[in-house]
C-alpha positions as CSV (number, residue, x, y, z in Angstrom):
1,X,-32.5,-39.5,-58.2
2,X,-30.8,-42.6,-56.8
3,X,-27.5,-42.2,-54.9
4,X,-24.7,-44.4,-55.3
5,X,-24.3,-44.6,-51.8
6,X,-25.7,-43.2,-48.6
7,X,-23.0,-42.7,-45.8
8,X,-24.7,-43.1,-42.0
9,X,-22.6,-41.1,-39.9
10,X,-20.5,-38.1,-40.3
11,X,-17.5,-38.9,-37.9
12,X,-14.1,-40.1,-38.7
13,X,-14.9,-43.5,-40.5
14,X,-17.9,-41.9,-42.5
15,X,-16.1,-38.9,-44.1
16,X,-12.8,-40.9,-44.9
17,X,-15.4,-43.5,-46.8
18,X,-17.1,-40.1,-48.3
19,X,-13.9,-38.7,-49.5
20,X,-12.9,-41.8,-51.6
21,X,-16.4,-41.9,-53.3
22,X,-16.4,-38.2,-53.8
23,X,-12.9,-38.4,-55.5
24,X,-14.2,-41.0,-57.7
25,X,-17.0,-38.8,-58.3
26,X,-19.8,-40.6,-57.0
27,X,-23.0,-39.3,-56.0
28,X,-23.3,-39.5,-52.1
29,X,-25.2,-38.2,-49.3
30,X,-24.1,-38.2,-45.8
31,X,-26.4,-38.2,-42.9
32,X,-25.2,-37.0,-39.6
33,X,-26.7,-35.7,-36.3
34,X,-23.5,-33.9,-35.3
35,X,-22.9,-36.0,-32.1
36,X,-19.5,-37.7,-32.5
37,X,-18.6,-40.4,-30.0
38,X,-15.4,-38.3,-28.7
39,X,-17.6,-35.2,-28.3
40,X,-17.2,-35.4,-24.4
41,X,-13.3,-34.9,-24.8
42,X,-11.9,-31.4,-25.2
43,X,-9.0,-32.8,-27.3
44,X,-8.2,-35.8,-29.8
45,X,-4.6,-37.2,-29.5
46,X,-2.5,-39.7,-31.3
47,X,-4.1,-38.9,-34.9
48,X,-1.0,-38.1,-37.2
49,X,-0.5,-34.3,-37.8
50,X,-3.7,-33.6,-36.0
51,X,-2.5,-34.4,-32.1
52,X,-4.1,-32.1,-29.8
53,X,-6.9,-30.5,-31.9
54,X,-10.3,-30.7,-30.8
55,X,-12.0,-33.5,-32.7
56,X,-15.0,-31.1,-33.6
57,X,-12.3,-29.0,-35.6
58,X,-10.9,-31.9,-37.6
59,X,-14.4,-32.9,-38.4
60,X,-15.5,-29.5,-39.3
61,X,-12.4,-29.2,-41.7
62,X,-13.2,-32.5,-43.4
63,X,-16.9,-31.6,-44.2
64,X,-15.5,-28.1,-45.4
65,X,-13.3,-30.1,-47.8
66,X,-15.8,-32.6,-48.8
67,X,-18.5,-29.9,-49.7
68,X,-16.2,-28.8,-52.3
69,X,-17.3,-31.9,-54.4
70,X,-20.1,-31.4,-56.3
71,X,-21.5,-35.1,-55.9
72,X,-21.5,-34.9,-52.1
73,X,-24.8,-33.6,-50.4
74,X,-24.7,-33.5,-46.4
75,X,-28.1,-33.8,-44.6
76,X,-28.5,-33.1,-41.0
77,X,-30.8,-36.1,-40.1
78,X,-30.9,-39.4,-38.3
79,X,-31.6,-42.5,-40.4
80,X,-34.5,-44.0,-38.8
81,X,-35.0,-47.0,-41.3
82,X,-33.4,-49.0,-44.2
83,X,-35.9,-50.6,-46.7
84,X,-34.8,-52.6,-49.6
85,X,-32.1,-54.5,-51.1
86,X,-28.9,-54.0,-52.8
87,X,-29.2,-51.5,-55.8
88,X,-32.1,-50.7,-54.4
89,X,-32.0,-49.3,-50.9
90,X,-34.3,-46.5,-49.5
91,X,-33.3,-44.5,-46.2
92,X,-36.3,-43.1,-44.3
93,X,-34.7,-40.1,-42.5
94,X,-35.8,-38.4,-39.1
95,X,-37.0,-35.2,-41.0
96,X,-39.5,-37.2,-43.2
97,X,-37.5,-37.5,-46.2
98,X,-36.6,-40.6,-48.1
99,X,-33.2,-41.2,-50.2
100,X,-32.7,-44.0,-52.7
101,X,-29.2,-45.3,-53.1
102,X,-27.2,-48.5,-54.7
103,X,-25.2,-48.9,-51.6
104,X,-25.4,-48.0,-47.8
105,X,-22.6,-47.5,-45.4
106,X,-22.9,-47.8,-41.5
107,X,-20.7,-45.2,-39.8
108,X,-22.5,-44.4,-36.8
109,X,-20.0,-45.3,-34.2
110,X,-21.1,-46.5,-30.6
111,X,-22.8,-44.9,-27.6
112,X,-20.8,-45.3,-24.6
113,X,-22.6,-47.2,-21.6
114,X,-20.8,-46.5,-18.5
115,X,-20.9,-48.4,-15.1
116,X,-23.6,-46.7,-12.7
117,X,-21.3,-45.0,-10.6
118,X,-22.1,-41.6,-9.1
119,X,-19.6,-39.1,-10.4
120,X,-18.4,-41.0,-13.3
121,X,-20.3,-39.9,-16.3
122,X,-19.9,-36.3,-15.3
123,X,-16.0,-36.3,-15.8
124,X,-16.2,-38.8,-18.8
125,X,-13.4,-37.6,-21.4
126,X,-11.7,-35.4,-18.9
127,X,-10.6,-37.5,-16.0
128,X,-12.3,-40.6,-16.6
129,X,-10.7,-42.1,-19.8
130,X,-11.1,-44.8,-22.2
131,X,-7.9,-45.0,-23.9
132,X,-4.5,-44.9,-22.9
133,X,-2.9,-44.4,-26.2
134,X,-5.4,-41.5,-26.9
135,X,-5.2,-39.8,-23.3
136,X,-2.5,-41.5,-21.0
137,X,0.4,-39.2,-21.9
138,X,-1.4,-36.2,-20.6
139,X,-2.0,-37.8,-17.5
140,X,1.6,-37.6,-16.8
141,X,2.2,-40.5,-14.8
142,X,1.5,-41.2,-10.9
143,X,-1.2,-42.9,-9.7
144,X,-4.0,-44.1,-12.1
145,X,-6.9,-46.2,-11.7
146,X,-8.8,-48.7,-13.7
147,X,-12.5,-49.3,-13.1
148,X,-13.3,-53.2,-13.8
149,X,-16.5,-53.6,-15.8
150,X,-15.9,-57.3,-16.7
151,X,-13.0,-59.7,-16.1
152,X,-11.1,-58.2,-19.1
153,X,-10.2,-55.3,-16.9
154,X,-7.4,-57.1,-15.5
155,X,-5.4,-57.5,-18.7
156,X,-6.5,-53.6,-19.5
157,X,-4.9,-52.6,-16.1
158,X,-1.7,-54.4,-16.9
159,X,-1.6,-52.3,-20.3
160,X,-2.1,-49.0,-18.6
161,X,0.6,-49.6,-16.1
162,X,2.9,-48.2,-19.0
163,X,1.0,-44.7,-18.3
164,X,1.3,-44.6,-14.2
165,X,1.1,-46.8,-11.1
166,X,-2.1,-48.3,-11.3
167,X,-4.9,-49.5,-8.9
168,X,-7.4,-51.6,-10.4
169,X,-10.7,-51.4,-8.7
170,X,-12.5,-55.1,-9.1
171,X,-15.9,-53.2,-8.5
172,X,-17.4,-56.6,-7.7
173,X,-16.0,-58.4,-10.8
174,X,-14.6,-62.0,-10.4
175,X,-11.3,-62.1,-9.1
176,X,-8.6,-62.7,-12.0
177,X,-7.2,-66.2,-12.3
178,X,-3.6,-67.2,-11.2
179,X,-2.0,-66.3,-14.2
180,X,-3.4,-62.8,-14.8
181,X,-2.4,-62.2,-11.0
182,X,1.2,-63.1,-11.7
183,X,1.1,-60.5,-14.8
184,X,-0.7,-57.8,-12.5
185,X,2.0,-58.5,-10.0
186,X,4.8,-58.1,-12.5
187,X,3.3,-55.2,-13.8
188,X,3.0,-53.6,-10.4
189,X,-0.8,-53.4,-10.2
190,X,-2.5,-53.1,-7.1
191,X,-5.7,-54.5,-6.5
192,X,-8.5,-52.7,-4.7
193,X,-11.5,-55.1,-4.0
194,X,-15.2,-54.0,-3.2
195,X,-17.7,-52.2,-5.5
196,X,-16.8,-48.4,-6.0
197,X,-19.4,-46.6,-4.8
198,X,-18.6,-43.0,-6.0
199,X,-16.0,-40.8,-7.8
200,X,-15.7,-37.2,-6.3
201,X,-13.0,-34.4,-6.4
202,X,-10.2,-34.9,-4.4
203,X,-7.4,-32.5,-3.1
204,X,-4.9,-31.1,-5.5
205,X,-6.8,-32.0,-8.7
206,X,-7.0,-35.7,-7.8
207,X,-10.0,-38.2,-8.1
208,X,-11.3,-39.5,-5.0
209,X,-12.3,-43.2,-5.7
210,X,-14.6,-44.5,-2.7
211,X,-15.1,-48.3,-2.2
212,X,-17.3,-48.1,1.1
213,X,-16.3,-47.2,4.6
214,X,-12.5,-46.5,5.0
215,X,-10.0,-44.3,3.3
216,X,-10.7,-43.5,-0.4
217,X,-8.2,-43.9,-3.2
218,X,-6.8,-40.9,-4.8
219,X,-5.9,-41.1,-8.4
220,X,-4.9,-38.4,-11.4
221,X,-7.4,-40.1,-13.8
222,X,-9.4,-43.3,-14.0
223,X,-9.5,-45.7,-17.1
224,X,-12.8,-47.9,-17.9
225,X,-13.8,-50.0,-20.8
226,X,-17.7,-48.9,-21.2
227,X,-19.9,-51.2,-22.9
228,X,-20.3,-49.7,-26.5
229,X,-23.5,-50.1,-28.2
230,X,-24.1,-49.4,-31.9
231,X,-26.0,-46.1,-32.5
232,X,-28.4,-47.3,-35.1
233,X,-31.6,-49.4,-35.0
234,X,-30.7,-50.7,-38.5
235,X,-28.5,-53.7,-37.5
236,X,-31.3,-54.9,-35.6
237,X,-34.1,-54.2,-37.9
238,X,-32.4,-56.0,-40.8
239,X,-31.1,-59.1,-38.7
240,X,-27.2,-58.1,-39.3
241,X,-25.0,-60.6,-38.0
242,X,-23.2,-59.4,-34.8
243,X,-20.0,-60.5,-33.1
244,X,-19.3,-60.5,-29.3
245,X,-16.1,-58.4,-28.1
246,X,-14.6,-57.2,-25.1
247,X,-16.2,-53.9,-25.5
248,X,-19.6,-55.1,-26.8
249,X,-21.3,-56.4,-29.9
250,X,-19.7,-55.0,-33.1
251,X,-21.3,-55.8,-36.7
252,X,-19.8,-58.5,-38.4
253,X,-18.6,-57.7,-42.0
254,X,-16.1,-59.4,-44.4
255,X,-12.9,-58.2,-45.8
256,X,-14.4,-55.6,-47.7
257,X,-16.3,-54.0,-45.1
258,X,-19.6,-55.6,-46.3
259,X,-22.1,-56.5,-43.5
260,X,-24.5,-59.9,-43.7
261,X,-26.9,-57.7,-46.0
262,X,-25.4,-57.6,-49.2
263,X,-24.8,-53.9,-50.6
264,X,-24.8,-52.6,-47.1
265,X,-21.5,-51.9,-45.5
266,X,-19.9,-50.9,-42.0
267,X,-17.1,-48.7,-41.1
268,X,-15.0,-47.5,-37.9
269,X,-15.7,-48.6,-34.3
270,X,-18.9,-50.6,-34.9
271,X,-17.0,-52.7,-37.2
272,X,-13.7,-53.0,-35.3
273,X,-14.5,-52.6,-31.6
274,X,-11.4,-50.6,-30.4
275,X,-12.1,-46.6,-30.3
276,X,-9.5,-44.9,-31.9
277,X,-9.8,-42.0,-34.6
278,X,-6.9,-43.3,-36.6
279,X,-8.0,-46.8,-37.0
280,X,-11.7,-45.5,-37.6
281,X,-10.3,-43.0,-40.5
282,X,-8.1,-45.8,-41.9
283,X,-11.1,-48.5,-41.9
284,X,-13.5,-45.7,-43.7
285,X,-10.8,-45.4,-46.4
286,X,-10.7,-49.0,-47.0
287,X,-14.4,-49.6,-47.0
288,X,-15.2,-46.6,-49.1
289,X,-12.8,-48.0,-51.9
290,X,-14.1,-51.6,-51.7
291,X,-17.8,-49.8,-51.8
292,X,-16.8,-48.1,-54.7
293,X,-15.3,-51.4,-56.3
294,X,-18.6,-53.0,-55.9
295,X,-20.3,-50.4,-58.0
296,X,-18.2,-51.8,-60.9
297,X,-18.0,-55.2,-59.9
298,X,-20.9,-56.6,-58.4
299,X,-19.3,-60.0,-57.5
300,X,-16.2,-58.2,-55.7
């Protein structure tokens, strides 16, 4: 039987879109591998009425609620390949299956590529953080670091200064221009030149940031903007139009969430750029509604 839609990815964007389609009594299959982007963080923050809950618990509640709709099918398998065109798509799954659908929604999220600094990856989601809105309040002020990956880190450091006294580790990236240096001075951001060679545990729960010979810098946490890569081969296989952003390449969509391939939609981080579960969920709602409209008005 042909589904109305296949949703690839069971995170906040995918499940939010699924809820709209389920309540429209549309037949949908949700493909998920159970590895949300925020799996490294013990708690989620800033999501209305869910502040402080583990992200996995919120998603588990959403899955239980969606499972109550008789037109919803969950399949714990990756989407390996997308074949066909609008109204005649087929997804080949990692467990050897094939699912046919009129529409497809990509909501796979990103896989974060951290700078190659010893000690960084094992602290990711705990004291190595990506979003001050999500985790900055819990740091509680005091000395914090920003690890540069690109020149955009200087503006990021100026933002993070609302959550603590910031040291920007330039990490061999180009020095900020005069206007940015002036902004950093206004925001009391300190510059620490040189390549970061290691992140280690310091005294009293602090992080020790080493930048070569000399005394390491102690911070309570360090923020970094990792390179974000779409967790799917489908955009490359089908030649989707991408857009360059400070976090990496995202999938270009129109105002309805449709990609450059008619009938294929994208929602959440991979279509927005910023990683935030509230934004992802909201984008999933909008895109799910627009996808539903397209089933009724094909030219919408």
